[in-house]
C-alpha positions in Angstrom: 0.0 0.0 0.0 1.3 3.5 -0.9 2.2 5.5 2.1 1.0 9.1 2.5 4.6 10.4 2.0 5.1 8.4 -1.1 1.7 9.6 -2.5 2.7 13.1 -1.7 5.9 12.8 -3.6 4.1 11.3 -6.6 1.6 14.2 -6.6 4.4 16.7 -6.2 6.3 15.2 -9.2 3.1 15.5 -11.4 2.7 19.1 -10.1 6.3 19.8 -11.2 5.5 18.6 -14.7 2.4 20.6 -15.0 4.0 23.7 -13.6 6.9 23.3 -16.0 4.4 23.4 -18.9 3.0 26.6 -17.5 6.4 28.2 -17.1 7.0 27.4 -20.9 3.7 29.1 -21.9 5.4 32.4 -22.9 7.7 30.6 -25.4 5.5 31.7 -28.4 5.8 35.3 -27.3 9.6 35.2 -27.1 9.9 33.3 -30.3 8.1 36.2 -31.9 10.4 38.7 -30.2 13.4 36.7 -31.4 12.0 36.4 -34.9 11.2 40.1 -35.2 14.2 41.3 -33.2 11.9 43.7 -31.3 9.9 43.6 -28.1 7.2 45.7 -29.8 4.5 46.4 -27.2 5.0 43.4 -25.0 5.4 44.1 -21.3 8.0 42.7 -18.9 6.0 43.2 -15.7 4.4 39.6 -15.6 7.9 38.1 -15.8 9.3 40.4 -13.1 6.4 39.5 -10.8 6.9 35.8 -11.5 10.6 36.1 -10.7 9.7 37.4 -7.2 7.1 34.7 -6.8 9.6 32.0 -7.7 12.3 33.3 -5.4 9.8 33.3 -2.5 8.6 29.7 -3.1 12.2 28.5 -3.6 13.0 29.8 -0.2 9.8 28.5 1.4 10.5 24.9 0.2 14.0 24.8 1.7 14.5 22.5 4.7 15.4 25.5 6.9 11.9 26.9 6.4 9.5 24.1 5.5 11.0 20.6 5.8 9.9 17.9 3.3 8.9 20.4 0.6 11.9 20.1 -1.7 9.6 19.6 -4.7 8.2 23.1 -4.2 11.8 24.4 -4.4 12.8 22.4 -7.5 10.0 23.5 -9.8 10.2 27.2 -8.7 14.0 27.1 -9.2 13.4 25.9 -12.8 10.7 28.6 -13.2 13.1 31.2 -11.9 15.7 30.2 -14.4 13.2 30.4 -17.3 11.9 33.8 -16.2 15.3 35.2 -16.1 16.0 33.8 -19.6 12.8 35.5 -20.8 13.9 38.8 -19.3 17.4 38.5 -20.9 15.8 38.0 -24.3 13.5 41.0 -23.6 16.5 43.2 -22.7 18.5 42.1 -25.8 15.7 43.1 -28.2 14.5 46.2 -26.4 15.6 48.7 -29.1 14.5 51.7 -27.1 16.5 50.8 -24.0 13.9 52.1 -21.5 12.6 48.7 -20.7 16.1 47.4 -20.1 16.7 49.9 -17.4 13.4 49.3 -15.8 14.1 45.5 -15.7 17.5 46.1 -14.1 16.0 48.4 -11.4 13.1 46.0 -10.7 15.4 43.0 -10.3 17.7 45.0 -8.0 14.7 45.9 -5.8 13.5 42.3 -5.8 16.9 40.9 -4.8 17.1 43.6 -2.0 13.6 42.7 -0.7 14.3 39.0 -0.9 17.6 39.5 1.0 15.6 41.3 3.8 13.1 38.5 4.0 15.7 35.8 4.1 17.8 37.6 6.8 14.7 38.5 8.8 13.4 34.9 8.6 16.7 33.3 9.7 17.5 35.8 12.4 14.0 36.7 13.7 12.4 33.3 13.8 14.0 30.1 15.2 11.3 27.4 14.6 10.1 25.9 11.4 6.5 26.8 12.3 7.3 30.5 12.7 9.5 30.6 9.6 6.8 28.9 7.5 4.2 31.4 8.7 6.3 34.4 8.0 7.5 33.3 4.5 4.2 31.7 3.7 2.2 34.9 4.0 4.4 36.6 1.5 4.1 33.6 -0.9 0.4 33.5 -0.6 -0.2 37.2 -1.2 1.9 37.2 -4.4 0.5 33.9 -5.6 -3.1 35.1 -5.1 -2.3 38.3 -7.1 -0.9 36.2 -9.9 -3.9 33.9 -10.0 -6.2 36.9 -10.2 -4.5 38.1 -13.4 -6.9 36.1 -15.7 -9.8 38.2 -14.3 -9.2 40.8 -17.0 -9.3 38.2 -19.7 -12.5 36.6 -18.2 -14.2 40.0 -18.3 -13.2 40.4 -21.9 -14.7 37.0 -22.7 -18.0 38.0 -21.1 -18.0 41.4 -22.9 -17.2 40.1 -26.4 -18.8 36.7 -26.0 -15.6 35.2 -27.4 -13.0 32.9 -26.0 -10.4 34.0 -28.7 -8.1 35.5 -26.0 -8.4 32.6 -23.5 -6.9 29.6 -25.0 -8.3 26.3 -23.7 -5.0 24.6 -23.1 -3.8 27.4 -20.8 -7.1 27.3 -18.8 -6.9 23.5 -18.5 -3.2 23.7 -17.4 -4.0 26.4 -14.8 -6.9 24.3 -13.4 -4.9 21.1 -13.3 -2.0 23.0 -11.7 -4.2 24.4 -9.0 -5.8 21.0 -8.3 -2.6 19.0 -8.1 -0.8 21.4 -5.8 -3.9 21.7 -3.6 -4.0 17.8 -3.4 -0.3 18.0 -2.5 -1.0 20.4 0.3 -3.8 18.2 1.7 -1.9 15.0 1.9 0.5 16.6 4.4 -1.5 19.7 5.4 0.1 22.9 4.3 -2.3 25.8 4.5 -0.2 28.2 2.5 0.2 26.0 -0.6 -3.5 25.0 -0.2 -4.9 28.5 -0.1 -3.3 30.0 -3.1 -3.6 26.9 -5.3 -7.1 26.2 -4.1 -8.0 29.7 -5.4 -6.1 28.9 -8.6 -8.2 25.8 -9.1 -11.3 27.8 -8.7 -10.1 30.4 -11.1 -9.2 27.7 -13.6 -12.6 26.1 -13.2 -14.3 29.5 -13.8 -12.3 29.9 -17.0 -13.3 26.5 -18.3 -17.0 27.2 -17.5 -16.7 30.5 -19.5 -15.0 28.7 -22.3 -17.9 26.2 -22.5 -20.5 29.0 -22.4 -18.9 31.2 -25.1 -17.1 28.8 -27.4 -20.1 28.6 -29.7 -20.3 32.4 -30.2 -16.5 32.8 -30.8 -15.8 34.1 -34.4 -13.5 31.9 -36.5 -10.0 33.2 -37.0 -8.5 33.9 -40.4 -5.1 32.8 -41.4 -3.8 36.3 -41.1 -4.8 36.3 -37.4 -2.5 33.3 -36.8 0.5 35.8 -36.6 -1.1 37.6 -33.7 0.1 36.7 -30.2 -2.8 36.7 -27.8 -2.5 38.7 -24.6 -3.1 35.5 -22.6 0.1 34.1 -23.9 2.1 36.6 -21.9 0.3 36.0 -18.6 1.8 33.5 -16.3 0.1 31.3 -13.7 1.7 31.1 -10.3 
């Protein structure tokens, strides 16, 4: 019979695979940037926010904060590396240079804030329970903000009665990601992973319901439209 710890590890590995797919979701955007040698009107803010989110969860999953949560650290370390690669590509092809400076400033601020959180956690709290509480609050606040990002797209779906800007595979992946990490948190109860990913599962379910409701009223796209990168392709799930 599979033990609870083994089941948790299996669920965590599945969660890593799904989350990895979500971290790869901006690839079409950056392929377009590389192909056109220009960032055009694309924004770097979603990737900056995700960098901070990943750094927090990497720290949260370390044994010095939350024992037996190394799978949380592994996937967010991978996500952090991917987000930094995206930002490097953005800076290379930012012809105007303004975005490059803003990215540098934003990363410097995030590293400074992260250093304060790490030092404050290690020096100010001396038990795993207190460290988990302190870091977990920061993780949840940022994760909830990230999971709320699709609300603008959902509003657009209802207004236009079209799911053109809400691809089904991203909604399915977001829903599956929220569910699998919520299950991971329930096997060995972790309220911080459960809260943010439970809300993520609900957000994903709402997107799927909207997709089912408005798929029939969505206009068919022409071949010319295939070159357009949808706004949802530059939004990341937490």
